[in-house]
C-alpha positions as CSV (number, residue, x, y, z in Angstrom):
1,X,-23.2,-12.3,-17.0
2,X,-22.7,-12.3,-20.7
3,X,-22.6,-16.1,-20.6
4,X,-26.1,-16.2,-18.8
5,X,-27.6,-14.0,-22.0
6,X,-26.0,-16.1,-24.3
7,X,-27.4,-19.5,-22.6
8,X,-31.1,-17.9,-22.3
9,X,-32.7,-19.4,-25.4
10,X,-31.2,-22.9,-25.3
11,X,-30.5,-23.4,-21.7
12,X,-32.9,-21.0,-19.5
13,X,-32.1,-22.7,-16.1
14,X,-28.6,-22.6,-16.7
15,X,-28.9,-19.1,-18.0
16,X,-30.9,-18.1,-14.8
17,X,-28.3,-19.8,-12.6
18,X,-25.4,-18.3,-14.1
19,X,-27.1,-14.9,-13.8
20,X,-27.9,-15.1,-10.3
21,X,-24.2,-16.4,-9.7
22,X,-22.8,-13.4,-11.4
23,X,-25.4,-11.1,-9.6
24,X,-24.0,-12.6,-6.4
25,X,-20.4,-12.4,-7.2
26,X,-20.8,-8.6,-8.1
27,X,-22.3,-8.0,-4.8
28,X,-19.8,-9.8,-2.6
29,X,-16.9,-7.7,-4.7
30,X,-18.5,-4.4,-3.6
31,X,-20.3,-5.0,-0.4
32,X,-18.5,-3.2,2.3
33,X,-18.9,-6.0,4.9
34,X,-16.7,-8.5,2.7
35,X,-13.9,-6.2,1.8
36,X,-13.5,-5.0,5.7
37,X,-13.4,-8.6,6.8
38,X,-10.5,-9.2,4.2
39,X,-8.9,-6.0,5.5
40,X,-9.2,-6.7,9.1
41,X,-7.4,-10.1,8.5
42,X,-4.6,-8.4,6.4
43,X,-4.5,-5.6,9.3
44,X,-4.5,-8.5,12.2
45,X,-0.8,-9.4,10.9
46,X,0.8,-6.0,12.3
47,X,0.1,-3.5,15.1
48,X,0.6,0.4,15.5
49,X,4.1,1.5,16.5
50,X,3.8,2.9,19.9
51,X,5.1,6.4,19.6
52,X,6.4,6.6,23.2
53,X,8.7,3.7,22.5
54,X,9.9,4.4,18.5
55,X,12.6,6.5,19.8
56,X,14.3,3.7,21.8
57,X,13.8,1.3,18.7
58,X,17.2,0.0,17.1
59,X,16.0,0.9,13.9
60,X,18.6,3.3,11.9
61,X,16.4,4.6,9.4
62,X,12.8,5.2,8.1
63,X,11.6,3.7,4.7
64,X,8.6,5.2,3.3
65,X,6.8,3.3,0.5
66,X,5.1,5.3,-2.4
67,X,1.2,4.9,-2.8
68,X,0.7,6.2,-6.3
69,X,0.6,9.7,-7.8
70,X,-2.0,12.4,-8.5
71,X,-0.9,12.8,-12.3
72,X,-0.7,16.5,-14.2
73,X,-2.3,18.1,-10.9
74,X,-3.8,21.3,-12.4
75,X,-3.7,23.3,-9.0
76,X,0.2,22.3,-8.7
77,X,1.0,23.6,-11.9
78,X,0.4,20.4,-14.0
79,X,3.0,18.4,-12.4
80,X,2.7,14.9,-10.6
81,X,2.5,15.0,-7.2
82,X,1.4,12.7,-4.6
83,X,-2.1,10.7,-4.5
84,X,-4.2,11.2,-1.4
85,X,-2.7,7.7,0.3
86,X,0.9,8.4,-0.8
87,X,0.6,12.0,1.0
88,X,-0.8,10.1,4.0
89,X,2.3,7.8,4.4
90,X,4.7,10.7,3.8
91,X,2.6,12.3,6.5
92,X,3.6,9.5,8.8
93,X,7.3,9.3,7.8
94,X,7.5,13.1,8.9
95,X,5.9,12.3,12.3
96,X,8.3,9.4,12.8
97,X,11.3,11.6,11.9
98,X,10.3,14.1,14.4
99,X,9.5,11.5,17.1
100,X,12.9,9.6,16.5
101,X,15.4,11.7,14.5
102,X,15.9,8.9,12.2
103,X,16.9,9.8,8.3
104,X,14.2,8.9,5.7
105,X,14.5,6.9,2.4
106,X,11.6,7.2,0.2
107,X,10.9,4.4,-2.4
108,X,8.9,4.8,-5.3
109,X,9.7,4.5,-9.4
110,X,8.0,5.6,-12.6
111,X,6.6,2.4,-13.6
112,X,4.7,3.8,-16.7
113,X,7.2,6.0,-18.1
114,X,6.5,9.2,-15.9
115,X,9.0,12.0,-16.4
116,X,10.0,11.9,-12.7
117,X,9.8,9.0,-10.1
118,X,7.4,8.7,-7.1
119,X,10.6,8.9,-4.9
120,X,11.0,12.5,-6.1
121,X,7.5,13.6,-5.7
122,X,7.7,12.4,-2.0
123,X,11.0,13.7,-1.1
124,X,9.6,17.1,-2.7
125,X,6.6,17.2,-0.3
126,X,8.8,15.9,2.6
127,X,11.4,18.8,2.3
128,X,9.0,21.4,0.8
129,X,5.9,21.2,2.6
130,X,6.8,19.2,5.9
131,X,10.4,20.9,6.3
132,X,12.1,17.2,6.6
133,X,15.1,16.3,5.0
134,X,15.1,13.2,2.6
135,X,18.7,11.2,2.8
136,X,18.0,8.5,0.2
137,X,15.8,8.2,-2.8
138,X,15.0,4.9,-4.4
139,X,13.5,5.8,-7.9
140,X,13.9,2.5,-10.1
141,X,11.1,0.2,-8.7
142,X,8.2,-0.7,-10.3
143,X,6.6,-2.8,-7.4
144,X,6.8,-3.6,-3.6
145,X,9.4,-6.3,-4.3
146,X,11.8,-4.0,-6.3
147,X,11.1,-1.3,-3.6
148,X,12.8,-3.9,-1.2
149,X,15.5,-5.2,-3.5
150,X,16.8,-1.5,-4.4
151,X,16.2,-0.2,-1.1
152,X,18.0,-2.8,0.8
153,X,20.8,-2.1,-1.9
154,X,21.3,1.2,-0.6
155,X,21.1,0.4,3.0
156,X,23.6,-2.3,2.8
157,X,26.0,0.0,0.9
158,X,25.6,2.6,3.8
159,X,25.9,-0.2,6.3
160,X,22.3,0.0,7.7
161,X,20.7,-3.1,8.5
162,X,17.6,-2.1,10.7
163,X,14.5,0.1,9.3
164,X,11.2,1.6,10.4
165,X,8.8,0.6,7.4
166,X,6.1,2.8,6.6
167,X,3.2,1.6,4.4
168,X,-0.4,0.9,4.9
169,X,-1.5,-1.5,7.7
170,X,-3.2,-3.6,5.1
171,X,-0.1,-3.7,2.9
172,X,2.5,-4.5,5.8
173,X,2.7,-8.2,6.0
174,X,3.8,-8.4,2.1
175,X,5.9,-5.4,2.4
176,X,7.8,-6.2,5.6
177,X,8.2,-9.9,4.3
178,X,9.8,-8.6,1.0
179,X,12.6,-6.5,3.2
180,X,13.3,-9.2,5.2
181,X,13.7,-11.6,2.4
182,X,16.5,-9.1,1.3
183,X,18.2,-9.4,4.9
184,X,16.9,-6.2,6.2
185,X,15.5,-6.3,10.1
186,X,12.2,-4.4,9.9
187,X,10.2,-2.5,12.6
188,X,6.7,-2.3,11.3
189,X,5.6,1.1,11.3
190,X,2.1,0.8,9.6
191,X,-0.4,3.8,9.0
192,X,-4.1,4.0,7.9
193,X,-5.8,1.5,9.8
194,X,-9.5,0.7,9.0
195,X,-10.7,2.0,12.5
196,X,-14.5,2.4,12.1
197,X,-17.1,0.7,9.9
198,X,-20.2,2.6,8.7
199,X,-23.3,2.5,10.4
200,X,-26.2,0.0,9.5
201,X,-27.2,-0.4,6.7
202,X,-24.3,1.0,5.0
203,X,-22.1,-2.2,5.3
204,X,-24.8,-4.2,3.2
205,X,-24.9,-1.7,0.2
206,X,-22.7,-2.4,-2.7
207,X,-20.5,0.8,-3.0
208,X,-17.1,-0.6,-2.0
209,X,-15.5,-2.6,-5.2
210,X,-12.1,-0.5,-4.6
211,X,-11.6,-1.7,-1.2
212,X,-12.2,-5.3,-2.2
213,X,-9.7,-4.9,-4.9
214,X,-7.1,-3.5,-2.8
215,X,-7.7,-6.5,-0.2
216,X,-7.7,-9.0,-3.2
217,X,-4.6,-7.4,-4.7
218,X,-2.8,-7.9,-1.2
219,X,-3.9,-11.4,-0.4
220,X,-2.7,-12.6,-3.9
221,X,0.3,-10.7,-3.7
222,X,1.2,-12.3,-0.4
223,X,0.6,-15.8,-2.0
224,X,2.9,-15.0,-4.9
225,X,5.8,-13.6,-3.1
226,X,5.9,-16.6,-1.1
227,X,5.7,-19.0,-4.1
228,X,7.9,-17.1,-6.9
229,X,9.3,-13.9,-5.9
230,X,12.7,-15.1,-4.3
């Protein structure tokens, strides 16, 4: 867009074309119908775990991946706690524990030098609020690849080779691939599917850049892991 204004005097036609192109790109990045199409593609790679069959699954343990934090939450005494999406993953981990009895490993570090790891915050919520014990904490990772690598080291040390993996449905393809690359068998246990689209005309109104960014992050991440992260 800045380029369009710089070219306005000398090349007005090029400037107008660049401006239209920039506005179109901005709209496509923030229009719900675009991000929803990307998310539907990502979610089509997995499916919800059947709760009636989960108890019979050979998975030995549930791994719950972190999803960010709510820093210095004033209503919780100024300590870091879980973000909204992190809490949703923990909730599903608790649900699986009650359905299967499998122990839980929580995974998430302190990538920006926070005082405590995300795994510690997840364990605190599970133990204090859901009354669910946490067997293992992986608190040294900075990203999903390190979640898988560090968690696999803990699992192999304990003789565990097959897990339920809890993360967002749209994140599952990349996360499950990372764990399988570490030699861990994965039963996918995705949560937070995109289940309902907004009513017309809301899908065409530009207000959804966050979802676009998340979906793009996953698509680029899948490509990066396939090409680089081995």
